[in-house]
C-alpha positions in Angstrom: -14.9 29.6 0.2 -13.7 29.5 3.9 -15.6 31.4 6.5 -14.6 31.9 10.1 -17.5 32.9 12.4 -19.4 34.0 9.3 -16.6 36.1 7.8 -14.7 35.1 4.7 -11.1 34.1 5.6 -8.2 35.8 4.0 -6.0 32.7 3.6 -2.7 34.6 3.1 -1.7 34.4 6.8 -2.6 30.7 7.3 -0.9 29.7 4.0 2.4 31.2 5.3 2.5 28.4 7.9 2.9 25.7 5.3 5.1 25.0 2.3 3.6 25.7 -1.1 3.7 22.0 -2.1 2.3 20.6 1.2 -0.8 18.6 1.7 -2.1 21.4 4.0 -1.7 24.0 1.3 -3.6 21.7 -1.1 -6.5 21.3 1.4 -6.7 25.1 2.0 -6.7 25.8 -1.8 -9.5 23.3 -2.4 -11.6 24.7 0.4 -10.9 28.4 -0.5 -11.5 28.0 -4.3 -14.8 26.1 -3.9 -18.2 27.5 -4.6 -19.3 25.8 -1.5 -19.0 27.6 1.8 -16.9 25.9 4.5 -17.9 27.3 7.9 -15.7 27.2 11.0 -16.2 28.7 14.4 -12.6 29.6 14.7 -9.3 29.4 12.9 -8.2 26.6 15.3 -11.1 24.5 14.2 -9.9 24.8 10.6 -6.3 24.0 11.6 -7.5 21.0 13.6 -9.2 19.6 10.5 -6.1 20.2 8.4 -3.9 18.5 11.0 -6.2 15.6 11.3 -6.3 15.1 7.5 -2.6 15.1 7.3 -2.4 12.5 10.1 -4.9 10.3 8.4 -2.6 10.2 5.4 0.5 9.6 7.6 -1.3 6.7 9.4 -2.3 5.2 6.1 1.3 5.1 4.9 2.5 3.8 8.3 0.0 0.9 8.0 1.0 0.3 4.4 4.6 0.0 5.4 3.9 -2.3 8.3 3.5 -6.1 8.0 -0.3 -5.8 8.7 -1.8 -8.3 6.3 -5.1 -8.7 4.5 -7.5 -11.5 5.5 -11.2 -12.1 5.6 -12.8 -12.1 9.0 -12.7 -15.9 9.3 -8.9 -15.7 9.1 -8.3 -12.5 11.1 -5.7 -12.4 13.8 -4.5 -9.9 16.4 -2.0 -9.6 19.3 -3.6 -11.3 22.2 -1.7 -9.1 24.6 -3.9 -6.2 23.8 -6.9 -7.5 21.9 -9.4 -10.4 22.1 -10.2 -12.0 18.8 -14.0 -12.2 18.7 -16.0 -15.1 17.0 -16.9 -12.6 14.2 -13.3 -11.9 13.5 -13.2 -8.5 15.2 -10.6 -7.1 17.7 -12.0 -6.2 21.1 -9.8 -4.2 23.5 -8.9 -6.2 26.5 -9.9 -5.1 30.0 -7.1 -3.2 31.7 -5.4 -2.3 28.4 -4.9 1.3 27.4 -6.5 2.0 24.0 -3.5 4.2 23.0 -1.1 1.2 23.6 -3.3 -1.2 21.7 -3.6 1.0 18.7 0.1 1.8 18.5 0.9 -2.0 18.7 -1.0 -2.6 15.5 1.5 -0.3 13.7 4.6 -1.5 15.7 3.8 -5.3 15.4 1.8 -5.4 12.2 2.8 -9.0 11.5 0.7 -10.1 14.4 -2.5 -8.7 12.8 -4.7 -9.4 9.8 -8.1 -8.2 8.8 -10.0 -6.8 5.8 -10.1 -3.3 4.3 -12.9 -1.6 6.2 -11.4 -2.4 9.6 -8.1 -1.2 8.4 -9.7 2.2 7.6 -11.1 2.4 11.1 -7.7 1.7 12.6 -6.2 4.5 10.5 -8.7 7.0 12.0 -7.9 5.9 15.6 -4.2 6.2 14.9 -4.5 9.7 13.3 -6.5 10.9 16.2 -4.0 9.5 18.7 -1.3 11.5 16.9 -3.2 14.7 17.9 -5.0 14.0 21.1 -2.9 13.8 24.3 -2.8 10.2 25.5 -4.9 11.0 28.5 -7.6 12.4 26.4 -7.5 9.6 23.8 -7.9 7.0 26.5 -10.7 9.0 28.2 -12.7 9.3 25.0 -12.1 5.7 23.9 -12.1 3.5 27.0 -13.4 0.6 24.9 -12.7 -0.1 21.3 -14.1 -2.9 19.1 -12.6 -3.1 15.7 -14.7 -4.7 13.0 -15.6 -2.8 9.8 -18.2 -0.2 10.6 -20.3 -2.2 13.1 -18.9 -1.1 16.4 -17.4 2.3 15.8 -17.2 4.6 18.9 -19.9 7.3 18.6 -17.3 10.0 18.3 -16.1 8.5 15.0 -19.4 7.0 13.7 -19.5 9.4 10.7 -16.6 7.6 9.0 -19.0 4.6 8.4 -21.3 6.6 6.1 -20.4 7.7 2.6 -22.1 10.5 0.8 -21.7 12.9 -2.1 -19.7 16.1 -1.4 -19.2 19.2 -3.6 -15.4 18.8 -3.1 -13.1 15.9 -2.2 -10.1 16.4 -0.1 -6.8 14.7 0.9 -7.6 12.4 3.9 -11.1 11.5 2.7 -12.2 7.9 2.7 -13.3 7.0 -0.8 -14.7 3.8 -2.3 -14.2 1.8 -5.5 -17.0 -0.6 -6.3 -16.7 -3.9 -8.2 -20.4 -4.6 -9.1 -19.6 -7.9 -11.0 -17.3 -9.4 -8.4 -16.5 -13.1 -8.6 -18.8 -14.8 -6.0 -15.8 -16.9 -4.9 -14.0 -13.8 -3.8 -16.7 -11.6 -2.3 -14.1 -9.7 -0.3 -13.2 -7.9 -3.6 -16.6 -6.4 -4.1 -15.0 -3.1 -3.6 -12.1 -1.3 -1.9 -12.1 1.3 0.8 -9.3 3.8 0.3 -7.8 6.9 1.8 -7.1 9.8 -0.6 -3.3 10.5 -0.1 -3.5 13.9 -1.7 -1.3 13.2 -4.7 -3.8 11.4 -7.0 -3.0 8.1 -5.3 -4.9 6.1 -2.8 -4.2 3.6 0.0 -6.4 0.5 0.3 -5.6 -2.4 2.6 -5.0 -5.4 0.5 -4.3 -3.6 -2.7 -1.8 -1.1 -1.4 -1.0 2.3 -2.9 -2.0 3.2 -6.5 -3.8 5.6 -8.7 -7.5 5.2 -9.6 -6.7 3.2 -12.7 -4.4 0.8 -10.9 -7.0 0.1 -8.2 -9.8 -0.4 -10.8 -7.5 -2.8 -12.7 -6.8 -4.8 -9.5 -10.5 -5.1 -8.7 -11.3 -6.1 -12.3 -9.0 -9.1 -11.9 -11.6 -10.4 -9.4 -14.7 -10.2 -11.5 -17.0 -13.0 -12.7 -15.5 -14.9 -15.7 -16.1 -13.1 -19.0 -17.6 -10.1 -17.2 -17.6 -6.8 -19.2 -18.7 -4.7 -16.3 -15.7 -2.7 -14.9 -15.1 -1.7 -11.3 -15.4 2.1 -10.9 -14.6 5.0 -8.6 -17.7 6.1 -6.7 -18.5 9.8 -6.4 -18.8 9.7 -2.6 -16.7 10.0 0.5 -16.8 9.5 4.3 -15.4 12.0 6.8 -15.3 12.1 10.6 -17.0 14.9 12.4 -14.0 17.2 12.5 -15.9 19.9 14.4 -17.0 17.6 17.2 -13.5 16.1 17.6 -12.0 19.6 17.6 -14.4 20.7 20.4 -13.4 17.7 22.5 -9.7 18.6 22.0 -10.2 22.3 22.8 -12.3 21.6 25.9 -9.7 19.2 27.2 -6.8 21.5 26.5 -8.6 24.5 28.1 -9.4 22.4 31.2 -5.8 21.2 31.4 -4.5 24.8 31.3 -6.9 25.8 34.0 -5.8 23.0 36.3 -2.1 23.9 35.7 -2.8 27.6 36.4 -4.7 26.7 39.7 -1.9 24.4 40.7 0.8 27.0 39.9 -0.9 29.7 41.9 -2.5 27.4 44.5 -6.0 28.6 43.8 
């Protein structure tokens, strides 16, 4: 059930904004049919989450179609014009570089980048948010970015580093496949972080796009010899703090409108 300021939402009007087969409609239907109560302070807060989830999926597919390659941290690489490659194998935003330009470059010049799956997930979230936030706001919120799995996530996105069980799972969620009997010679395949694409398929950096069985089969190819323990899909997910990110957006847009009004009327 969806509630706005404590009142149950009649989804008829909001559903008219989207096609019946859209990801947005699927998200609304899951939220609305759930026994769990999903509380929002405003309709715009709900719409922000929907838009963000859609852009997470779009960013996932953009990264999948780029030439961004999979490598362990020891073999990571990045475009030195925008990023410093750290001794750990992370990407540190260079001084004087706009975060917006650096994130876009990963998608535009993917062949100059390589890292493992967790860092790829973090990159997806930054790109999805960049598709919503005005560039001025994005660069204000993220003056520094350090990309390396979940270790150095900016505080506004720190929730994406923590998985937990939810009553419902939604398109745009980060999910996880675990490979408990991984071959010790390929520890990078101990599991796979993926984005739920909303059509029963998932994107994972290194494996690509596939359904749950295909991802499990891929991980099973990297088990200990003669192992009988299969990889499996964990009943957990990670999500950003949509409400926080929505408030940041709304505050900025409100302040921007006020500045424009004052300038227009010379107040």
